[in-house]
N, C-alpha and C positions, 0 to 999 in steps of 0.2 A: 410585624416585621418578619421577613423570611428567615427560617432557621438555617443553621449551617450544617452541612453534611458532616457526620462524624469522621469520615475517612480523609477529608481534605481541608476543611476549614472554608471551602467555597460555599457560596449561597445558592439555594435553589430558587427557582422562579416562584414556587408556591409553597406555603407552609404545610400543605397536605400531602406532599410527595412521600411515597412509601418506598422502603428499602427493598422489599420483596413484593411487588405489586400483585394483587389478587387476580388480575386478568390472565396471568400466565396459563396457557393451555386452553383458554376459553375460545369458543368459536368466534370467528371474525364477524364484527357487526358493521363493517365498512360497506361502501357502495357495491353494487353488483359488478360482475365482470364487464370489462370494456366492450362496447359494441363495435362492429366492423366499421361503422361510420367514423369512429375516432381515428382511424388509420393505424391503430395499434392492435395486433392480434391479442385475443383473450389469453391471459397467462394460464399455464397449467397450474393446478393446485397440488401441493405436496405437503404431507404431514412432517412433523419433526423427524429428521433422518434417523435419529437414534444412536448415531455414532457406534456402529457395530465394530468394535475393535477386534474381536475374534475373527470376523470375516476378513478384515483388511490385513491382519497379521498372520493369516493362515499359511501353511506351507504352499497351498495352491497359489495364493496371491504372491508369495515370495518368488515362486518359479515364474509366474507371469510377468513380474516386474523385477528382475534381478538387479541389485545395485551395481553400478559401474565403478571402476577404480576411482579413487579420489583424485581430482584434478586440481589445478591451481585455483584455490578459492581464497587465498590471501589471509589465513589465520595469523594474527599478530604473533611475532616471535617472543618467547619468554613472557607471555601474558597469562598469569595464573587464573584470571577471570574469564578467559576467552570461551571456555566451555561450561561455565557455571550458569545454570538456569536462573533467571531472575524470578522474584516472587512479588507478591502484592506490596510488601514493605519497600522493595526497591522502587516500585512505581510511585508510591506516595512520597518517598524521599526525593525522587527525581522531579516530581511536580513542584515541591517546595523549592528545590534548587533552581528551577527555571522561572520562578515568579518574576515578572517584569521583562522577560525576554520572549518566551513563546506566547503567541496570541491565543486567546480563547475565541474559537471560531463559531459562527452561528449555525443553527440548524434551520434549514429553509423548507418552507411548505408553500403550496399554492393550489387553489382549486383547479386550475388548468392541468396541473400535474396529476392530481387525484382523478380527474375526469379521464385523462389519457390512459391511466393505468387501471382504472376501475376500482380503486380503493385508496385509503389514506396512506400516503408515503411521505418520507422526509429525506432531505439531503444534508449531510454534514459537510459544511463548506470549507474543506481544508485547502482549497485553491486560494483562500484568503490568508493562509498562514504565511509567516515571514519566509522569504525566498521562494514563495509560490507553491509550496507543497508541504505535506505532513512531515517530510523528511527532516525539517528543521528541529522538530521536537526531539527525536532520538539522537541525531548527530550532535546537536548542541549539548545534550546531556553527556554524551561520550567525551566531547572536547572539554567540558567543564570538569570531568572526572580525571583528566590527565594529570599526572604529577608534573611539577615544574620542569624536570629534566626532559621528559617526553615531549612536552609542549615546546621547549626550546629547540629541540631537534627539527621541528616542523612536522607537518602531517601530510599524508598522502592517502587518497581514496579512489576507488574505482566507481565510475558512475556513467549512466546514460544521459545525465543532466541534472536531475532533481537533487540527488544526494550530493553532487558536486557543488551546486549552488548553496545548499545548506551548509556544507563544510566550509566553503569559501566565506560565507557570511559569518559563521560562528568563529572561524579563525580570525577574520578581520576585526571582529569585536574585541578580541583579546591580543591583537598584535602578533598572531602566530602565522608563520609561513605555511602556505597550503598549495599542494600540487594535486591535480585531478587527472586521472588516467581515463580517457574516453575512447570509444571506438571510432574508426575512420568514418563510419556512416552516422555519427551523432548528428542530431538535428542542429543546424547552424544557429538558430535562435538560442538554443540552450548553451552552445559553446560560447557565444558572445556574452550571455548572461553570467557564466562562470568567470570569464575573464574580466568582466566589468566590476566584479567583486574583489579583484586583486589576485586571484589564483592563477597559477601556471597550468596550462593544459598540455598534456602529452598524448599524442596519437598512438594507438596500439592495436591495429588490426580490427577484425570484425566479429570475433566470437568471444564468449565469456572466458574461455581458456586463454585467448590472446591477451585480453586486458588484465586478467589477474596475474598471468605470468610476468607481464611487463611491470606490474605493480610490485611483485615479489622482487624482481631484479632491482628496481629503484630503492626498495627498502635495504637490500643487501649492499648496494653500491653507496648510498648516501646516509644510511642510518636513520632515515625518516621514520616517524611513528605511523604505523598503519591504522587507519580508521576503517573497520569493516562496515560496508554500507547497510548490512542487515543482520548478519549472523554473530551478534555480540550482545551480551546481557545488558550493557548500559544503553545501547541503541534501542533494544526492545523495551526496556523499562521506560525510557524517555518518551516513547510513543504512547505509553499508557494513559497519559493525561487526556488524550482524545476520548478514550472510552469513559473515563470519569465524567467528562463534560456531557457525553451522550446520556449517561444515566441521570445526571443532574437536570438536564434540560428536557429529557423525554422519559419521564417515569413510566409511561405506557409502552415503552419499546418492547417488541416481541422478537424481532429479527434484525440483525446487523449484517449487511452484505459488504464485503471488504475485497477490493482488488489485491491480487498477490503476484509478485514477481519472484523475489527471493524469500518472501514470507515473513519479514520482520514485523510489519504492521498487523498482519493476520494473526501471528503468534501472540502479539501484545493484546489485541482485542479479545482473543480467546481467553488469555490468562485473566484479564480484568473481569470480563463478563462472568466467567464461570466461578470466579472467586466471590463476586459481590451479588450477582443476579443469575444464578446457575440455570434458570429456565429460559433465559434469553438464548435464542439460536444464533450461532455465529457461522456464517457461510462465506467461504472464500470463492473468488471468481477469477479465472484466468482466460486468456485468449486460446482458441483451439490450437494455434501454432506455437504456443509457448506455455506448456502445461506441466512443467516439472513438479510443481507443488502438488497438483492433482494426482499425478502418477505416484509420487512419494506417499501421499496420503492413502492411496489405495493399497500400496505395497507394504505400508508400515515401516518403511526404511527409506532413506534418501536415494532417489533414483535420478540419474542423468538422462537427458534426451539423447537419442542415438542419431540426431540430425541437428543442424543449426536451427535455433529458435527464430521465429519470424512473426511479426504482427505490426499493424498500424499503431498499436499501443506500445511504443518504443520503451516506455518505462517499465513494462512487464516482460520484456524480452530477456530471457535467461535460460541457459541450458541446464543449470543445476541449482537447486535451492540449498540452503544451509543445513548443517547437521543439527544445530541448536534449534533453528526455526522449525524444522521438520518434527523434532521431538515434541516441542510445545504444541504445534498444530495437531499432531496425533493425539495428544492428551486433552486438548481443550476445544477443538473445532468440530462442528457437527457435520459439515459436508463441504466439498469443493466442487464447483461446477465450472463449465466452460461456455464461452460465447464466441461467435465468429466476428471477424472484422467488420462485416456489413452491419451487424447488430450494434457494434460499438459506434459506428458512424451515425446510425439512426438515434442512438442514445445521446450523442453530442447534439444532434439537431433538436431532440426533445428538450434537453436542458436549456438550450437557447430560446426555443419558442415558448416553453412553459414557465421558466424561471428567469429568463433573460440573463443567464450566466454562461460564460465561456469556459468550458472544462477541457482538459487534454484527453486524448483517447484512453489513456490508462485510467483516468478518473471516471470516464463514462462507462467503463466495464461493469461497475456495480449497478448502474442504472439500467444497462442492457440486460443484466440478469433479472431485474425486477420486471422488465418488459416481457420476459418469457416465462417466468415462474412466479407463483404466488405461494407464500408461506403463511398458513393460517394462524391467527392468534396474535393480537397486538400490532403495534405500529411497526412498519418495515422501514428501516433507515439505511440508505445507501451512502457509503463514505465516498465522497468525491475528492480524491486524494491530491489533485494538483491542477494547475492552470498554466503550465509552461509548454507552449507549443507554437507552431508556425501559424500566425493569424490567417494565412491563406487557406489553411485547412478548414477553418470555421466557415469561410465563404464557400468553400467547395461542398461541404456536407449540407449546409443550409440551402443550397441551390439544387439539392438532390444528387450530388456527386457520390460515387461509390468508393469504397476502400480500394478495390482493384485498380480503378482509374488513378487514384492518388499514388498508390505504391508503384505503379508502372510508368508514371510520368518521368521525363528525362532526368530530373534532378532528384528523384526519390531514392531513399527517404531523407538524404541530407548530403551536402557537398563534403568532399574530403577536407580534413583540417589543414590549416596553413602549416606547412612543414617548418616554417621559421618560428613557430610557437609551440 
């Protein structure tokens, strides 16, 4: 009978699973590099990045990436926990708190995927999570932690779609009123999904600053309780169950690749992995056009983009990451890399052809990183964060369509929200 992991009470697949696997740092014994005939370029091999904190926090790095003034990032008012960093115990408590609500999602493997990438890889299928993305784990934990008075006032959250759906579902399960502030260019399918869960959608411009400013104004006007979509300890702790499941289901894991927008999930994966399996590499990935987390990681301090963020991966589009997430990422993450939109489209296509799963562009970013880079030692796991997107995009990419063509189509990337809603 499989034994239970001491940190969670959840069962492993095998009674022989090890807490600190002996394979860490060992040379990869997987298949050789992909051949040109597979249609996928051979990935470059990189060693463990080493997390050179001194280099990233040096005066030279600070001058190259100076922090910009704090903009509207929607910190909850009078919330004493807003800047407290979560720890492993917070993660374990949140997992127990969410039993029966958050789904345990599978880790997918397939010989076709291994052949295409030239080694063994796996995909953590968070697109099968409730509300269609990993966001439900953290948002639901945050809603569960609200005191009765805060819940009674109703909640408001900023979202490009996934956090909004998670908040709407979590609020609906408890009979709490929910308002979601979204950009004018939000993907219409995500807007409809948020509304279908009973939430009110408010349109608020096209930039990160626009939507957070509007959210702040709504909090001030109506007294609603703000749910920060990523930069809050209870949200980060709630995401931690994902990493616990990876460790339980993949004891041979060597590298976890995580898409990052505001950095909440990446911070959580880093915290859990470095606490329980410190030799596991944690790699963040962002689109080239929306890389605030990467720049902040390099600078050793939160850095805002000096231009509007843009990408086909709408869930990762953000001009500035959070203070708390950047602090945790700096402490626990090994590296942050970037991929372009065309690579993201090809990764969506690969997920469909090799695994027969439909993932949104933000989720495909982790697979795109595996297509271009090989991290030696252990199983590489790509976290596929969600599956909420326009179905027409899947048809577009699987027929060879490009990101540029999709983004430049007349309706791209989404129609304006109905002003009556």
